[in-house]
All heavy atoms as a GROMACS GRO file, in nm:
protein
  518
    1MET      N    1   0.082  -0.119   0.000
    1MET     CA    2  -0.001   0.000   0.001
    1MET      C    3   0.087   0.125   0.000
    1MET      O    4   0.064   0.216  -0.077
    1MET     CB    5  -0.094  -0.003   0.122
    1MET     CG    6  -0.171   0.122   0.138
    1MET     SD    7  -0.285   0.125   0.277
    1MET     CE    8  -0.223   0.008   0.390
    2HIS      N    9   0.187   0.130   0.084
    2HIS     CA   10   0.276   0.246   0.094
    2HIS      C   11   0.344   0.272  -0.041
    2HIS      O   12   0.357   0.390  -0.083
    2HIS     CB   13   0.382   0.224   0.203
    2HIS     CG   14   0.483   0.332   0.213
    2HIS    ND1   15   0.450   0.459   0.254
    2HIS    CD2   16   0.614   0.334   0.184
    2HIS    CE1   17   0.561   0.532   0.252
    2HIS    NE2   18   0.660   0.460   0.211
    3GLU      N   19   0.379   0.168  -0.111
    3GLU     CA   20   0.447   0.180  -0.240
    3GLU      C   21   0.359   0.250  -0.342
    3GLU      O   22   0.404   0.334  -0.422
    3GLU     CB   23   0.492   0.044  -0.291
    3GLU     CG   24   0.565   0.047  -0.421
    3GLU     CD   25   0.701   0.118  -0.413
    3GLU    OE1   26   0.753   0.139  -0.303
    3GLU    OE2   27   0.755   0.152  -0.520
    4SER      N   28   0.230   0.219  -0.342
    4SER     CA   29   0.135   0.281  -0.436
    4SER      C   30   0.127   0.432  -0.415
    4SER      O   31   0.126   0.511  -0.510
    4SER     CB   32  -0.006   0.221  -0.418
    4SER     OG   33  -0.005   0.084  -0.448
    5HIS      N   34   0.121   0.472  -0.289
    5HIS     CA   35   0.118   0.615  -0.256
    5HIS      C   36   0.248   0.683  -0.298
    5HIS      O   37   0.245   0.796  -0.350
    5HIS     CB   38   0.093   0.635  -0.107
    5HIS     CG   39  -0.045   0.599  -0.064
    5HIS    ND1   40  -0.153   0.680  -0.088
    5HIS    CD2   41  -0.091   0.491   0.002
    5HIS    CE1   42  -0.262   0.623  -0.038
    5HIS    NE2   43  -0.227   0.508   0.016
    6ARG      N   44   0.361   0.618  -0.276
    6ARG     CA   45   0.490   0.674  -0.314
    6ARG      C   46   0.499   0.692  -0.463
    6ARG      O   47   0.544   0.797  -0.513
    6ARG     CB   48   0.604   0.586  -0.264
    6ARG     CG   49   0.742   0.650  -0.283
    6ARG     CD   50   0.856   0.549  -0.277
    6ARG     NE   51   0.845   0.446  -0.381
    6ARG     CZ   52   0.871   0.464  -0.510
    6ARG    NH1   53   0.905   0.583  -0.557
    6ARG    NH2   54   0.863   0.366  -0.596
    7GLN      N   55   0.454   0.595  -0.538
    7GLN     CA   56   0.458   0.604  -0.684
    7GLN      C   57   0.367   0.717  -0.735
    7GLN      O   58   0.404   0.788  -0.827
    7GLN     CB   59   0.416   0.472  -0.748
    7GLN     CG   60   0.521   0.363  -0.732
    7GLN     CD   61   0.472   0.230  -0.787
    7GLN    OE1   62   0.353   0.210  -0.811
    7GLN    NE2   63   0.566   0.138  -0.804
    8ALA      N   64   0.252   0.732  -0.676
    8ALA     CA   65   0.159   0.839  -0.713
    8ALA      C   66   0.225   0.974  -0.686
    8ALA      O   67   0.221   1.065  -0.771
    8ALA     CB   68   0.026   0.828  -0.641
    9ALA      N   69   0.285   0.989  -0.570
    9ALA     CA   70   0.352   1.115  -0.535
    9ALA      C   71   0.467   1.145  -0.630
    9ALA      O   72   0.487   1.260  -0.673
    9ALA     CB   73   0.403   1.108  -0.391
   10GLU      N   74   0.540   1.042  -0.667
   10GLU     CA   75   0.652   1.060  -0.763
   10GLU      C   76   0.601   1.110  -0.896
   10GLU      O   77   0.660   1.201  -0.957
   10GLU     CB   78   0.726   0.928  -0.779
   10GLU     CG   79   0.848   0.935  -0.863
   10GLU     CD   80   0.922   0.802  -0.865
   10GLU    OE1   81   0.983   0.764  -0.765
   10GLU    OE2   82   0.914   0.735  -0.970
   11GLN      N   83   0.491   1.056  -0.945
   11GLN     CA   84   0.434   1.100  -1.073
   11GLN      C   85   0.384   1.242  -1.064
   11GLN      O   86   0.396   1.320  -1.157
   11GLN     CB   87   0.322   1.005  -1.119
   11GLN     CG   88   0.372   0.873  -1.170
   11GLN     CD   89   0.464   0.887  -1.290
   11GLN    OE1   90   0.429   0.952  -1.389
   11GLN    NE2   91   0.582   0.828  -1.283
   12HIS      N   92   0.326   1.280  -0.948
   12HIS     CA   93   0.281   1.417  -0.928
   12HIS      C   94   0.403   1.512  -0.934
   12HIS      O   95   0.393   1.621  -0.993
   12HIS     CB   96   0.211   1.434  -0.791
   12HIS     CG   97   0.068   1.386  -0.790
   12HIS    ND1   98  -0.031   1.451  -0.865
   12HIS    CD2   99   0.010   1.284  -0.727
   12HIS    CE1  100  -0.143   1.386  -0.843
   12HIS    NE2  101  -0.124   1.286  -0.761
   13GLU      N  102   0.512   1.472  -0.875
   13GLU     CA  103   0.636   1.553  -0.879
   13GLU      C  104   0.686   1.569  -1.023
   13GLU      O  105   0.722   1.680  -1.065
   13GLU     CB  106   0.746   1.489  -0.794
   13GLU     CG  107   0.728   1.502  -0.646
   13GLU     CD  108   0.752   1.645  -0.599
   13GLU    OE1  109   0.831   1.716  -0.659
   13GLU    OE2  110   0.685   1.683  -0.502
   14LEU      N  111   0.684   1.459  -1.099
   14LEU     CA  112   0.727   1.467  -1.238
   14LEU      C  113   0.637   1.558  -1.321
   14LEU      O  114   0.685   1.634  -1.407
   14LEU     CB  115   0.735   1.327  -1.300
   14LEU     CG  116   0.844   1.236  -1.245
   14LEU    CD1  117   0.829   1.095  -1.300
   14LEU    CD2  118   0.982   1.290  -1.273
   15ALA      N  119   0.508   1.552  -1.294
   15ALA     CA  120   0.414   1.638  -1.365
   15ALA      C  121   0.442   1.784  -1.333
   15ALA      O  122   0.440   1.871  -1.422
   15ALA     CB  123   0.270   1.602  -1.327
   16ALA      N  124   0.468   1.815  -1.205
   16ALA     CA  125   0.497   1.952  -1.164
   16ALA      C  126   0.626   2.003  -1.231
   16ALA      O  127   0.629   2.117  -1.278
   16ALA     CB  128   0.510   1.961  -1.013
   17ILE      N  129   0.726   1.919  -1.238
   17ILE     CA  130   0.851   1.959  -1.304
   17ILE      C  131   0.826   1.987  -1.453
   17ILE      O  132   0.872   2.088  -1.506
   17ILE     CB  133   0.958   1.850  -1.285
   17ILE    CG1  134   1.003   1.843  -1.140
   17ILE    CG2  135   1.078   1.874  -1.376
   17ILE    CD1  136   1.084   1.720  -1.105
   18ALA      N  137   0.750   1.902  -1.518
   18ALA     CA  138   0.720   1.920  -1.659
   18ALA      C  139   0.640   2.048  -1.682
   18ALA      O  140   0.663   2.119  -1.779
   18ALA     CB  141   0.648   1.797  -1.714
   19HIS      N  142   0.546   2.076  -1.591
   19HIS     CA  143   0.468   2.200  -1.601
   19HIS      C  144   0.558   2.321  -1.592
   19HIS      O  145   0.544   2.418  -1.667
   19HIS     CB  146   0.360   2.207  -1.493
   19HIS     CG  147   0.235   2.132  -1.525
   19HIS    ND1  148   0.152   2.168  -1.627
   19HIS    CD2  149   0.179   2.024  -1.465
   19HIS    CE1  150   0.049   2.083  -1.630
   19HIS    NE2  151   0.064   1.995  -1.532
   20ARG      N  152   0.650   2.320  -1.497
   20ARG     CA  153   0.743   2.432  -1.480
   20ARG      C  154   0.834   2.448  -1.604
   20ARG      O  155   0.857   2.558  -1.649
   20ARG     CB  156   0.829   2.415  -1.354
   20ARG     CG  157   0.753   2.443  -1.226
   20ARG     CD  158   0.843   2.452  -1.104
   20ARG     NE  159   0.908   2.325  -1.072
   20ARG     CZ  160   0.855   2.231  -0.995
   20ARG    NH1  161   0.737   2.247  -0.942
   20ARG    NH2  162   0.921   2.119  -0.969
   21ASN      N  163   0.881   2.334  -1.658
   21ASN     CA  164   0.963   2.341  -1.780
   21ASN      C  165   0.884   2.398  -1.897
   21ASN      O  166   0.935   2.476  -1.975
   21ASN     CB  167   1.018   2.204  -1.812
   21ASN     CG  168   1.131   2.162  -1.720
   21ASN    OD1  169   1.197   2.246  -1.662
   21ASN    ND2  170   1.152   2.034  -1.706
   22ALA      N  171   0.757   2.355  -1.908
   22ALA     CA  172   0.674   2.407  -2.016
   22ALA      C  173   0.657   2.557  -2.001
   22ALA      O  174   0.672   2.632  -2.100
   22ALA     CB  175   0.536   2.336  -2.014
   23ALA      N  176   0.628   2.602  -1.880
   23ALA     CA  177   0.610   2.746  -1.858
   23ALA      C  178   0.736   2.823  -1.894
   23ALA      O  179   0.729   2.930  -1.957
   23ALA     CB  180   0.571   2.772  -1.714
   24MET      N  181   0.849   2.770  -1.859
   24MET     CA  182   0.977   2.836  -1.887
   24MET      C  183   0.998   2.850  -2.038
   24MET      O  184   1.036   2.956  -2.089
   24MET     CB  185   1.094   2.757  -1.825
   24MET     CG  186   1.230   2.820  -1.848
   24MET     SD  187   1.366   2.721  -1.781
   24MET     CE  188   1.361   2.579  -1.889
   25HIS      N  189   0.967   2.744  -2.111
   25HIS     CA  190   0.987   2.748  -2.258
   25HIS      C  191   0.885   2.840  -2.324
   25HIS      O  192   0.917   2.908  -2.423
   25HIS     CB  193   0.985   2.606  -2.317
   25HIS     CG  194   1.111   2.532  -2.287
   25HIS    ND1  195   1.226   2.550  -2.361
   25HIS    CD2  196   1.141   2.442  -2.192
   25HIS    CE1  197   1.322   2.474  -2.313
   25HIS    NE2  198   1.273   2.407  -2.209
   26TYR      N  199   0.762   2.842  -2.273
   26TYR     CA  200   0.665   2.934  -2.331
   26TYR      C  201   0.706   3.080  -2.308
   26TYR      O  202   0.684   3.166  -2.393
   26TYR     CB  203   0.526   2.910  -2.272
   26TYR     CG  204   0.460   2.782  -2.320
   26TYR    CD1  205   0.390   2.700  -2.232
   26TYR    CD2  206   0.464   2.744  -2.453
   26TYR    CE1  207   0.330   2.582  -2.273
   26TYR    CE2  208   0.403   2.626  -2.498
   26TYR     CZ  209   0.335   2.546  -2.408
   26TYR     OH  210   0.276   2.431  -2.450
   27GLU      N  211   0.766   3.105  -2.192
   27GLU     CA  212   0.813   3.243  -2.162
   27GLU      C  213   0.920   3.290  -2.259
   27GLU      O  214   0.928   3.410  -2.290
   27GLU     CB  215   0.867   3.251  -2.019
   27GLU     CG  216   0.758   3.254  -1.914
   27GLU     CD  217   0.814   3.259  -1.774
   27GLU    OE1  218   0.935   3.281  -1.755
   27GLU    OE2  219   0.735   3.240  -1.679
   28ILE      N  220   1.004   3.199  -2.308
   28ILE     CA  221   1.109   3.240  -2.403
   28ILE      C  222   1.066   3.216  -2.548
   28ILE      O  223   1.148   3.216  -2.638
   28ILE     CB  224   1.244   3.168  -2.371
   28ILE    CG1  225   1.228   3.015  -2.384
   28ILE    CG2  226   1.297   3.208  -2.235
   28ILE    CD1  227   1.364   2.939  -2.374
   29ASP      N  228   0.936   3.197  -2.565
   29ASP     CA  229   0.876   3.181  -2.699
   29ASP      C  230   0.924   3.057  -2.774
   29ASP      O  231   0.935   3.057  -2.895
   29ASP     CB  232   0.902   3.306  -2.783
   29ASP     CG  233   0.774   3.357  -2.849
   29ASP    OD1  234   0.666   3.303  -2.817
   29ASP    OD2  235   0.783   3.446  -2.932
   30ASP      N  236   0.952   2.949  -2.699
   30ASP     CA  237   0.989   2.822  -2.758
   30ASP      C  238   0.867   2.729  -2.749
   30ASP      O  239   0.855   2.644  -2.667
   30ASP     CB  240   1.108   2.762  -2.680
   30ASP     CG  241   1.159   2.632  -2.741
   30ASP    OD1  242   1.101   2.584  -2.842
   30ASP    OD2  243   1.255   2.576  -2.686
   31GLN      N  244   0.774   2.753  -2.845
   31GLN     CA  245   0.644   2.687  -2.846
   31GLN      C  246   0.657   2.534  -2.857
   31GLN      O  247   0.590   2.462  -2.785
   31GLN     CB  248   0.559   2.742  -2.960
   31GLN     CG  249   0.416   2.693  -2.962
   31GLN     CD  250   0.330   2.755  -2.855
   31GLN    OE1  251   0.352   2.867  -2.815
   31GLN    NE2  252   0.231   2.681  -2.808
   32ALA      N  253   0.741   2.487  -2.946
   32ALA     CA  254   0.750   2.342  -2.971
   32ALA      C  255   0.797   2.270  -2.845
   32ALA      O  256   0.742   2.166  -2.807
   32ALA     CB  257   0.847   2.315  -3.088
   33THR      N  258   0.902   2.321  -2.780
   33THR     CA  259   0.951   2.256  -2.660
   33THR      C  260   0.851   2.270  -2.545
   33THR      O  261   0.829   2.175  -2.468
   33THR     CB  262   1.088   2.312  -2.620
   33THR    OG1  263   1.175   2.304  -2.733
   33THR    CG2  264   1.148   2.235  -2.505
   34GLY      N  265   0.788   2.386  -2.537
   34GLY     CA  266   0.684   2.407  -2.435
   34GLY      C  267   0.570   2.307  -2.453
   34GLY      O  268   0.521   2.249  -2.355
   35ASP      N  269   0.529   2.286  -2.577
   35ASP     CA  270   0.423   2.189  -2.606
   35ASP      C  271   0.463   2.048  -2.566
   35ASP      O  272   0.382   1.972  -2.512
   35ASP     CB  273   0.387   2.190  -2.756
   35ASP     CG  274   0.311   2.316  -2.796
   35ASP    OD1  275   0.265   2.391  -2.709
   35ASP    OD2  276   0.297   2.336  -2.918
   36TRP      N  277   0.591   2.012  -2.593
   36TRP     CA  278   0.639   1.879  -2.557
   36TRP      C  279   0.633   1.860  -2.405
   36TRP      O  280   0.585   1.757  -2.358
   36TRP     CB  281   0.781   1.856  -2.608
   36TRP     CG  282   0.828   1.717  -2.583
   36TRP    CD1  283   0.809   1.609  -2.662
   36TRP    CD2  284   0.898   1.670  -2.466
   36TRP    NE1  285   0.863   1.497  -2.603
   36TRP    CE2  286   0.921   1.532  -2.484
   36TRP    CE3  287   0.945   1.732  -2.352
   36TRP    CZ2  288   0.985   1.453  -2.389
   36TRP    CZ3  289   1.010   1.652  -2.258
   36TRP    CH2  290   1.030   1.515  -2.277
   37HIS      N  291   0.682   1.959  -2.330
   37HIS     CA  292   0.680   1.949  -2.186
   37HIS      C  293   0.538   1.950  -2.131
   37HIS      O  294   0.506   1.878  -2.036
   37HIS     CB  295   0.761   2.062  -2.122
   37HIS     CG  296   0.910   2.041  -2.128
   37HIS    ND1  297   0.974   1.949  -2.053
   37HIS    CD2  298   1.004   2.104  -2.203
   37HIS    CE1  299   1.105   1.953  -2.080
   37HIS    NE2  300   1.125   2.045  -2.172
   38SER      N  301   0.452   2.026  -2.194
   38SER     CA  302   0.311   2.029  -2.153
   38SER      C  303   0.246   1.892  -2.173
   38SER      O  304   0.172   1.844  -2.088
   38SER     CB  305   0.236   2.136  -2.232
   38SER     OG  306   0.105   2.145  -2.188
   39SER      N  307   0.275   1.829  -2.285
   39SER     CA  308   0.222   1.695  -2.313
   39SER      C  309   0.274   1.594  -2.210
   39SER      O  310   0.200   1.509  -2.161
   39SER     CB  311   0.261   1.653  -2.455
   39SER     OG  312   0.217   1.526  -2.483
   40ARG      N  313   0.402   1.604  -2.181
   40ARG     CA  314   0.466   1.516  -2.081
   40ARG      C  315   0.400   1.538  -1.944
   40ARG      O  316   0.374   1.441  -1.871
   40ARG     CB  317   0.614   1.543  -2.074
   40ARG     CG  318   0.689   1.461  -1.976
   40ARG     CD  319   0.717   1.321  -2.033
   40ARG     NE  320   0.797   1.251  -1.936
   40ARG     CZ  321   0.765   1.136  -1.881
   40ARG    NH1  322   0.658   1.074  -1.918
   40ARG    NH2  323   0.844   1.078  -1.793
   41ALA      N  324   0.372   1.663  -1.910
   41ALA     CA  325   0.306   1.693  -1.781
   41ALA      C  326   0.171   1.625  -1.775
   41ALA      O  327   0.132   1.570  -1.672
   41ALA     CB  328   0.296   1.844  -1.761
   42HIS      N  329   0.096   1.634  -1.885
   42HIS     CA  330  -0.037   1.575  -1.890
   42HIS      C  331  -0.028   1.423  -1.872
   42HIS      O  332  -0.108   1.364  -1.796
   42HIS     CB  333  -0.102   1.610  -2.025
   42HIS     CG  334  -0.242   1.563  -2.034
   42HIS    ND1  335  -0.347   1.627  -1.976
   42HIS    CD2  336  -0.296   1.457  -2.099
   42HIS    CE1  337  -0.459   1.562  -2.002
   42HIS    NE2  338  -0.428   1.457  -2.077
   43GLU      N  339   0.066   1.358  -1.936
   43GLU     CA  340   0.085   1.214  -1.922
   43GLU      C  341   0.118   1.176  -1.779
   43GLU      O  342   0.062   1.078  -1.725
   43GLU     CB  343   0.195   1.164  -2.015
   43GLU     CG  344   0.164   1.171  -2.161
   43GLU     CD  345   0.284   1.142  -2.250
   43GLU    OE1  346   0.390   1.100  -2.198
   43GLU    OE2  347   0.274   1.165  -2.372
   44CYS      N  348   0.210   1.251  -1.718
   44CYS     CA  349   0.246   1.222  -1.578
   44CYS      C  350   0.129   1.244  -1.482
   44CYS      O  351   0.108   1.164  -1.390
   44CYS     CB  352   0.365   1.308  -1.534
   44CYS     SG  353   0.520   1.264  -1.616
   45ALA      N  354   0.054   1.350  -1.507
   45ALA     CA  355  -0.062   1.379  -1.424
   45ALA      C  356  -0.168   1.270  -1.435
   45ALA      O  357  -0.226   1.226  -1.335
   45ALA     CB  358  -0.121   1.515  -1.458
   46ASP      N  359  -0.193   1.222  -1.556
   46ASP     CA  360  -0.288   1.114  -1.577
   46ASP      C  361  -0.241   0.987  -1.507
   46ASP      O  362  -0.322   0.917  -1.443
   46ASP     CB  363  -0.306   1.082  -1.726
   46ASP     CG  364  -0.395   1.183  -1.796
   46ASP    OD1  365  -0.461   1.265  -1.728
   46ASP    OD2  366  -0.398   1.179  -1.921
   47HIS      N  367  -0.112   0.958  -1.516
   47HIS     CA  368  -0.057   0.839  -1.452
   47HIS      C  369  -0.065   0.852  -1.299
   47HIS      O  370  -0.100   0.756  -1.228
   47HIS     CB  371   0.086   0.815  -1.497
   47HIS     CG  372   0.139   0.683  -1.461
   47HIS    ND1  373   0.274   0.660  -1.443
   47HIS    CD2  374   0.080   0.562  -1.438
   47HIS    CE1  375   0.294   0.532  -1.410
   47HIS    NE2  376   0.177   0.473  -1.406
   48ALA      N  377  -0.036   0.971  -1.250
   48ALA     CA  378  -0.044   0.998  -1.105
   48ALA      C  379  -0.186   0.978  -1.055
   48ALA      O  380  -0.208   0.918  -0.948
   48ALA     CB  381   0.005   1.139  -1.074
   49TYR      N  382  -0.281   1.025  -1.131
   49TYR     CA  383  -0.422   1.011  -1.091
   49TYR      C  384  -0.461   0.863  -1.084
   49TYR      O  385  -0.524   0.820  -0.987
   49TYR     CB  386  -0.512   1.084  -1.191
   49TYR     CG  387  -0.659   1.068  -1.162
   49TYR    CD1  388  -0.720   1.139  -1.058
   49TYR    CD2  389  -0.738   0.981  -1.237
   49TYR    CE1  390  -0.854   1.124  -1.029
   49TYR    CE2  391  -0.872   0.966  -1.209
   49TYR     CZ  392  -0.931   1.036  -1.105
   49TYR     OH  393  -1.064   1.020  -1.079
   50ALA      N  394  -0.420   0.786  -1.185
   50ALA     CA  395  -0.452   0.642  -1.184
   50ALA      C  396  -0.387   0.572  -1.066
   50ALA      O  397  -0.450   0.489  -1.000
   50ALA     CB  398  -0.406   0.580  -1.317
   51LEU      N  399  -0.264   0.606  -1.037
   51LEU     CA  400  -0.195   0.546  -0.922
   51LEU      C  401  -0.258   0.586  -0.790
   51LEU      O  402  -0.272   0.506  -0.698
   51LEU     CB  403  -0.046   0.581  -0.924
   51LEU     CG  404   0.038   0.517  -1.029
   51LEU    CD1  405   0.175   0.584  -1.039
   51LEU    CD2  406   0.052   0.368  -1.007
   52ALA      N  407  -0.301   0.711  -0.780
   52ALA     CA  408  -0.364   0.760  -0.657
   52ALA      C  409  -0.498   0.689  -0.634
   52ALA      O  410  -0.531   0.651  -0.522
   52ALA     CB  411  -0.384   0.910  -0.664
   53ARG      N  412  -0.574   0.670  -0.742
   53ARG     CA  413  -0.702   0.596  -0.731
   53ARG      C  414  -0.676   0.452  -0.685
   53ARG      O  415  -0.746   0.398  -0.601
   53ARG     CB  416  -0.776   0.600  -0.863
   53ARG     CG  417  -0.824   0.735  -0.907
   53ARG     CD  418  -0.937   0.786  -0.828
   53ARG     NE  419  -1.053   0.704  -0.855
   53ARG     CZ  420  -1.168   0.717  -0.794
   53ARG    NH1  421  -1.184   0.807  -0.703
   53ARG    NH2  422  -1.268   0.638  -0.822
   54GLU      N  423  -0.575   0.390  -0.743
   54GLU     CA  424  -0.539   0.254  -0.708
   54GLU      C  425  -0.498   0.245  -0.561
   54GLU      O  426  -0.540   0.156  -0.489
   54GLU     CB  427  -0.426   0.204  -0.798
   54GLU     CG  428  -0.379   0.065  -0.770
   54GLU     CD  429  -0.264   0.023  -0.859
   54GLU    OE1  430  -0.264   0.059  -0.978
   54GLU    OE2  431  -0.171  -0.041  -0.807
   55ALA      N  432  -0.417   0.339  -0.518
   55ALA     CA  433  -0.370   0.344  -0.379
   55ALA      C  434  -0.489   0.364  -0.285
   55ALA      O  435  -0.497   0.299  -0.179
   55ALA     CB  436  -0.268   0.455  -0.359
   56GLN      N  437  -0.580   0.450  -0.323
   56GLN     CA  438  -0.697   0.474  -0.241
   56GLN      C  439  -0.784   0.349  -0.229
   56GLN      O  440  -0.834   0.315  -0.120
   56GLN     CB  441  -0.782   0.587  -0.300
   56GLN     CG  442  -0.907   0.618  -0.221
   56GLN     CD  443  -0.993   0.726  -0.286
   56GLN    OE1  444  -0.981   0.748  -0.406
   56GLN    NE2  445  -1.078   0.787  -0.209
   57ASN      N  446  -0.798   0.278  -0.339
   57ASN     CA  447  -0.880   0.155  -0.336
   57ASN      C  448  -0.815   0.045  -0.251
   57ASN      O  449  -0.884  -0.037  -0.195
   57ASN     CB  450  -0.904   0.104  -0.477
   57ASN     CG  451  -0.995   0.194  -0.554
   57ASN    OD1  452  -1.079   0.268  -0.499
   57ASN    ND2  453  -0.988   0.190  -0.688
   58LYS      N  454  -0.684   0.047  -0.242
   58LYS     CA  455  -0.612  -0.054  -0.164
   58LYS      C  456  -0.605  -0.018  -0.015
   58LYS      O  457  -0.582  -0.104   0.068
   58LYS     CB  458  -0.472  -0.072  -0.215
   58LYS     CG  459  -0.461  -0.140  -0.350
   58LYS     CD  460  -0.316  -0.153  -0.391
   58LYS     CE  461  -0.303  -0.221  -0.526
   58LYS     NZ  462  -0.161  -0.229  -0.566
   59SER      N  463  -0.624   0.111   0.016
   59SER     CA  464  -0.614   0.158   0.154
   59SER      C  465  -0.735   0.111   0.233
   59SER      O  466  -0.846   0.106   0.184
   59SER     CB  467  -0.606   0.309   0.159
   59SER     OG  468  -0.489   0.356   0.101
   60PRO      N  469  -0.714   0.080   0.361
   60PRO     CA  470  -0.830   0.043   0.445
   60PRO      C  471  -0.921   0.162   0.459
   60PRO      O  472  -0.874   0.277   0.470
   60PRO     CB  473  -0.766   0.004   0.578
   60PRO     CG  474  -0.626   0.054   0.576
   60PRO     CD  475  -0.589   0.076   0.431
   61GLN      N  476  -1.048   0.133   0.456
   61GLN     CA  477  -1.148   0.242   0.468
   61GLN      C  478  -1.169   0.278   0.613
   61GLN      O  479  -1.176   0.194   0.698
   61GLN     CB  480  -1.280   0.199   0.403
   61GLN     CG  481  -1.270   0.166   0.257
   61GLN     CD  482  -1.221   0.282   0.173
   61GLN    OE1  483  -1.271   0.394   0.189
   61GLN    NE2  484  -1.126   0.256   0.085
   62ILE      N  485  -1.179   0.408   0.640
   62ILE     CA  486  -1.207   0.455   0.774
   62ILE      C  487  -1.356   0.458   0.795
   62ILE      O  488  -1.432   0.515   0.714
   62ILE     CB  489  -1.147   0.597   0.795
   62ILE    CG1  490  -0.997   0.595   0.778
   62ILE    CG2  491  -1.186   0.652   0.932
   62ILE    CD1  492  -0.932   0.730   0.784
   63GLU      N  493  -1.402   0.392   0.897
   63GLU     CA  494  -1.545   0.388   0.925
   63GLU      C  495  -1.588   0.507   1.009
   63GLU      O  496  -1.512   0.554   1.090
   63GLU     CB  497  -1.578   0.256   0.999
   63GLU     CG  498  -1.552   0.132   0.918
   63GLU     CD  499  -1.588   0.007   0.995
   63GLU    OE1  500  -1.675   0.013   1.086
   63GLU    OE2  501  -1.530  -0.096   0.963
   64GLU      N  502  -1.709   0.553   0.983
   64GLU     CA  503  -1.760   0.664   1.061
   64GLU      C  504  -1.798   0.616   1.199
   64GLU      O  505  -1.844   0.502   1.217
   64GLU     CB  506  -1.884   0.726   0.994
   64GLU     CG  507  -1.850   0.805   0.868
   64GLU     CD  508  -1.969   0.878   0.815
   64GLU    OE1  509  -2.049   0.929   0.897
   64GLU    OE2  510  -1.982   0.886   0.693
   65LEU      N  511  -1.778   0.699   1.299
   65LEU     CA  512  -1.814   0.664   1.437
   65LEU      C  513  -1.959   0.688   1.461
   65LEU      O  514  -2.025   0.770   1.414
   65LEU     CB  515  -1.729   0.746   1.535
   65LEU     CG  516  -1.579   0.715   1.529
   65LEU    CD1  517  -1.506   0.809   1.624
   65LEU    CD2  518  -1.553   0.573   1.564
   0.00000   0.00000   0.00000
């Protein structure tokens, strides 16, 4: 279970890095490279979401008192 959460967090970090790189390239008017990093960010974010859902499904559910 812990590993699933770690992998999701890692993908979120990679998505954030790719978003920052895309923003940097857009600022210097490098559209093609910015688009590539933006696409990579989207892929990482999608993967992070899938891993987070998987981790949530594997985690024990907290019951209401």
